[in-house]
C-alpha positions in Angstrom: 3.4 10.1 -6.7 2.3 9.8 -3.0 5.3 10.1 -1.8 5.1 13.2 -3.3 2.3 13.9 -2.6 3.2 13.7 1.4 6.5 15.4 0.6 3.9 18.4 -0.3 1.4 18.1 2.5 5.1 18.3 5.0 6.2 21.3 3.7 2.8 22.8 3.1 2.2 21.5 7.1 5.6 23.5 7.9 4.8 26.6 5.9 1.4 26.9 7.3 -0.2 23.8 10.2 -3.7 25.2 9.6 -4.3 24.9 5.8 -6.3 22.9 4.0 -5.1 20.3 1.6 -4.0 21.3 -2.0 -5.1 20.8 -5.1 -2.2 18.4 -5.9 -2.5 16.6 -2.6 -5.6 15.5 -3.6 -4.5 14.7 -6.8 -1.9 12.6 -6.0 -4.3 10.8 -3.4 -7.0 10.2 -6.8 -4.0 8.7 -8.7 -3.1 6.2 -5.8 -6.1 5.4 -5.2 -6.7 4.5 -9.0 -3.6 2.6 -9.3 -4.7 0.4 -5.8 -7.8 -0.2 -8.3 -6.4 -1.3 -11.4 -3.6 -3.2 -9.7 -6.9 -5.2 -7.9 -8.2 -5.7 -11.2 -5.2 -7.0 -12.9 -4.6 -9.1 -9.6 -8.0 -10.7 -10.0 -8.0 -11.2 -13.8 -4.5 -12.9 -13.2 -5.9 -15.0 -10.4 -9.1 -16.3 -13.2 -6.7 -16.7 -16.2 -4.2 -18.8 -13.6 -7.1 -21.0 -12.7 -8.8 -21.3 -15.8 -5.4 -22.7 -17.5 -4.1 -24.6 -14.2 -1.1 -22.4 -14.8 1.9 -22.9 -12.1 4.4 -20.7 -11.3 7.6 -21.2 -12.9 9.5 -19.6 -10.3 9.2 -17.1 -7.2 12.7 -16.3 -6.6 12.1 -12.9 -7.7 9.2 -12.9 -5.9 11.1 -13.7 -2.2 13.9 -10.9 -3.1 11.1 -8.1 -4.1 9.2 -9.1 -1.3 12.2 -8.9 1.3 13.2 -5.9 -0.3 10.2 -4.5 0.2 9.4 -5.2 3.7 12.5 -3.6 4.9 12.1 -0.1 3.2 8.5 0.0 4.3 9.5 -0.6 7.7 11.8 2.2 7.0 9.2 4.3 5.8 7.1 3.4 8.4 9.4 4.6 10.9 10.7 7.7 8.9 6.9 8.9 8.5 6.2 8.6 12.1 9.2 10.3 13.0 8.5 13.3 10.8 5.1 13.2 11.9 6.6 13.8 15.5 8.9 16.2 15.1 5.9 18.1 13.1 3.2 17.5 15.3 1.3 16.0 12.7 -1.7 13.6 12.9 -2.3 13.1 9.2 1.5 12.5 8.7 0.9 10.1 12.0 -1.9 8.1 10.4 -0.6 7.9 6.8 3.0 6.0 8.7 0.4 3.9 10.6 -1.7 3.0 7.0 1.7 2.2 5.2 1.7 -0.8 7.4 -0.3 -2.0 5.3 2.1 -2.1 2.3 4.1 -4.0 4.7 1.0 -6.5 5.1 1.3 -7.1 1.4 4.8 -7.9 1.0 5.0 -10.1 3.8 2.0 -11.8 2.2 4.0 -12.3 -0.7 6.6 -13.5 0.5 4.4 -16.2 2.5 3.1 -17.2 -0.7 5.9 -17.5 -2.4 8.1 -19.5 0.4 5.5 -21.8 0.1 5.3 -22.6 -3.4 9.0 -22.5 -3.6 8.7 -25.2 -0.2 5.9 -27.3 -1.0 5.1 -27.0 -4.9 1.6 -26.3 -3.9 0.7 -23.9 -7.1 -2.4 -22.6 -5.6 -0.3 -21.2 -3.2 0.4 -18.0 -5.8 -3.7 -17.6 -6.0 -4.4 -17.2 -2.5 -1.1 -15.0 -2.0 -3.1 -12.7 -4.7 -6.2 -13.2 -3.4 -5.0 -11.3 -0.4 -3.2 -8.9 -2.3 -6.0 -8.0 -3.8 -8.0 -7.3 -0.5 -5.0 -4.9 0.6 -5.0 -3.1 -2.7 -8.8 -3.0 -2.5 -8.7 -1.6 1.0 -5.9 0.8 -0.1 -7.4 1.9 -3.0 -10.4 3.0 -1.0 -8.7 4.6 1.9 -6.6 6.9 -0.5 -10.3 8.4 -2.1 -11.2 8.7 2.1 -8.3 10.7 2.6 -8.8 12.6 -0.2 -12.3 13.4 0.7 -11.1 14.0 4.3 -12.3 11.0 5.7 -11.3 8.5 8.4 -8.8 5.7 6.8 -9.1 2.2 7.4 -6.4 2.3 10.3 -9.4 4.7 12.1 -7.4 7.6 12.0 -9.1 10.9 10.9 -6.6 11.7 7.5 -8.1 15.4 6.8 -5.3 17.0 5.9 
Protein backbone atom coordinates (compact mmCIF):
# COMPACT_ATOMS: atom_id res chain seq x y z
CA UNK A 1 0.00 0.00 0.00
CA UNK A 2 2.83 2.36 0.87
CA UNK A 3 4.53 1.68 -2.47
CA UNK A 4 1.33 2.46 -4.35
CA UNK A 5 0.97 5.67 -2.33
CA UNK A 6 4.51 6.66 -3.32
CA UNK A 7 3.75 5.93 -6.99
CA UNK A 8 0.64 8.14 -6.78
CA UNK A 9 2.73 10.86 -5.09
CA UNK A 10 5.36 10.70 -7.87
CA UNK A 11 2.69 11.03 -10.56
CA UNK A 12 1.06 13.92 -8.69
CA UNK A 13 4.39 15.74 -8.28
CA UNK A 14 5.25 15.21 -11.97
CA UNK A 15 1.90 16.64 -13.06
CA UNK A 16 1.64 19.43 -10.49
CA UNK A 17 4.59 19.85 -8.10
CA UNK A 18 2.77 22.36 -5.89
CA UNK A 19 -0.37 20.25 -5.30
CA UNK A 20 -1.20 18.96 -1.81
CA UNK A 21 -1.36 15.26 -0.86
CA UNK A 22 -4.26 13.37 -2.36
CA UNK A 23 -6.79 11.55 -0.23
CA UNK A 24 -5.35 8.28 -1.54
CA UNK A 25 -1.82 9.20 -0.40
CA UNK A 26 -3.08 10.10 3.07
CA UNK A 27 -5.09 6.86 3.27
CA UNK A 28 -2.05 4.84 2.14
CA UNK A 29 0.02 6.42 4.91
CA UNK A 30 -2.66 5.66 7.51
CA UNK A 31 -2.99 2.05 6.35
CA UNK A 32 0.79 1.68 6.49
CA UNK A 33 0.92 3.20 9.98
CA UNK A 34 -1.86 0.94 11.21
CA UNK A 35 -0.11 -2.12 9.78
CA UNK A 36 3.09 -1.21 11.64
CA UNK A 37 1.16 -0.75 14.90
CA UNK A 38 -0.55 -4.13 14.42
CA UNK A 39 2.84 -5.69 13.73
CA UNK A 40 4.18 -4.17 16.98
CA UNK A 41 1.30 -5.62 19.00
CA UNK A 42 1.69 -9.03 17.34
CA UNK A 43 5.42 -9.08 18.02
CA UNK A 44 4.85 -8.11 21.66
CA UNK A 45 2.25 -10.86 22.00
CA UNK A 46 4.73 -13.33 20.52
CA UNK A 47 7.40 -12.27 23.01
CA UNK A 48 5.02 -12.73 25.96
CA UNK A 49 3.88 -16.16 24.76
CA UNK A 50 7.43 -17.30 24.00
CA UNK A 51 8.71 -16.18 27.39
CA UNK A 52 5.74 -17.68 29.27
CA UNK A 53 6.15 -21.02 27.50
CA UNK A 54 9.97 -20.97 27.47
CA UNK A 55 9.69 -21.51 23.73
CA UNK A 56 12.87 -21.85 21.74
CA UNK A 57 12.93 -21.30 17.97
CA UNK A 58 12.95 -24.53 15.99
CA UNK A 59 14.97 -23.12 13.14
CA UNK A 60 15.82 -19.70 11.80
CA UNK A 61 17.16 -20.67 8.40
CA UNK A 62 14.22 -18.98 6.67
CA UNK A 63 14.67 -15.92 8.88
CA UNK A 64 18.26 -15.68 7.69
CA UNK A 65 17.28 -16.12 4.03
CA UNK A 66 14.35 -13.67 4.21
CA UNK A 67 16.38 -11.05 6.04
CA UNK A 68 19.24 -11.24 3.51
CA UNK A 69 16.79 -10.85 0.62
CA UNK A 70 15.02 -8.03 2.45
CA UNK A 71 18.27 -6.19 3.14
CA UNK A 72 19.18 -6.38 -0.55
CA UNK A 73 15.74 -5.30 -1.80
CA UNK A 74 15.32 -2.49 0.72
CA UNK A 75 18.81 -1.16 0.07
CA UNK A 76 18.01 -1.07 -3.65
CA UNK A 77 14.71 0.66 -2.83
CA UNK A 78 16.50 3.37 -0.83
CA UNK A 79 18.76 4.12 -3.80
CA UNK A 80 15.87 4.00 -6.29
CA UNK A 81 13.83 6.43 -4.19
CA UNK A 82 16.81 8.77 -3.89
CA UNK A 83 17.30 8.69 -7.64
CA UNK A 84 13.61 9.42 -8.27
CA UNK A 85 13.66 12.17 -5.66
CA UNK A 86 16.66 13.85 -7.27
CA UNK A 87 15.17 13.54 -10.77
CA UNK A 88 11.87 15.05 -9.61
CA UNK A 89 13.59 17.50 -7.26
CA UNK A 90 11.25 16.20 -4.55
CA UNK A 91 12.26 16.63 -0.92
CA UNK A 92 9.40 14.37 0.27
CA UNK A 93 10.59 11.46 -1.88
CA UNK A 94 14.18 12.02 -0.73
CA UNK A 95 12.97 12.09 2.89
CA UNK A 96 11.01 8.89 2.31
CA UNK A 97 14.14 7.27 0.89
CA UNK A 98 16.03 8.18 4.04
CA UNK A 99 13.25 6.79 6.20
CA UNK A 100 13.17 3.54 4.21
CA UNK A 101 16.53 2.83 5.76
CA UNK A 102 14.61 1.88 8.90
CA UNK A 103 13.29 -1.13 7.00
CA UNK A 104 16.88 -2.08 6.25
CA UNK A 105 17.68 -1.74 9.96
CA UNK A 106 14.74 -4.01 10.82
CA UNK A 107 16.04 -6.66 8.45
CA UNK A 108 19.52 -6.35 9.94
CA UNK A 109 18.08 -6.87 13.45
CA UNK A 110 16.28 -9.99 12.19
CA UNK A 111 19.44 -11.28 10.53
CA UNK A 112 21.63 -10.70 13.59
CA UNK A 113 19.18 -12.31 16.02
CA UNK A 114 18.70 -15.27 13.67
CA UNK A 115 22.44 -15.73 13.23
CA UNK A 116 23.06 -15.49 16.98
CA UNK A 117 20.56 -18.29 17.56
CA UNK A 118 21.87 -20.41 14.70
CA UNK A 119 25.49 -20.04 15.84
CA UNK A 120 25.07 -20.16 19.63
CA UNK A 121 21.69 -21.71 20.37
CA UNK A 122 20.88 -18.71 22.61
CA UNK A 123 17.08 -18.97 22.48
CA UNK A 124 16.42 -15.48 23.78
CA UNK A 125 18.19 -13.91 20.81
CA UNK A 126 14.86 -14.37 19.03
CA UNK A 127 13.04 -12.46 21.79
CA UNK A 128 15.63 -9.68 21.78
CA UNK A 129 15.38 -9.43 17.99
CA UNK A 130 11.58 -9.19 18.23
CA UNK A 131 11.94 -6.40 20.80
CA UNK A 132 14.16 -4.51 18.35
CA UNK A 133 11.59 -5.02 15.62
CA UNK A 134 8.87 -3.64 17.92
CA UNK A 135 10.87 -0.45 18.38
CA UNK A 136 11.33 0.04 14.65
CA UNK A 137 7.74 -0.98 13.79
CA UNK A 138 6.25 1.42 16.30
CA UNK A 139 8.53 4.23 15.10
CA UNK A 140 7.57 3.62 11.48
CA UNK A 141 3.86 3.53 12.35
CA UNK A 142 4.14 6.81 14.21
CA UNK A 143 6.07 8.31 11.31
CA UNK A 144 3.47 7.21 8.76
CA UNK A 145 0.69 8.90 10.73
CA UNK A 146 2.89 11.99 11.12
CA UNK A 147 3.44 12.12 7.36
CA UNK A 148 -0.31 11.80 6.81
CA UNK A 149 -0.72 14.91 8.98
CA UNK A 150 2.15 16.74 7.26
CA UNK A 151 4.48 16.60 10.26
CA UNK A 152 8.22 15.99 10.23
CA UNK A 153 9.17 12.32 10.11
CA UNK A 154 11.48 10.52 12.50
CA UNK A 155 14.46 11.00 10.20
CA UNK A 156 14.19 14.75 10.77
CA UNK A 157 12.89 15.66 7.33
CA UNK A 158 9.65 17.51 6.76
CA UNK A 159 7.35 15.06 5.00
CA UNK A 160 4.50 17.26 3.88
CA UNK A 161 4.09 16.23 0.23
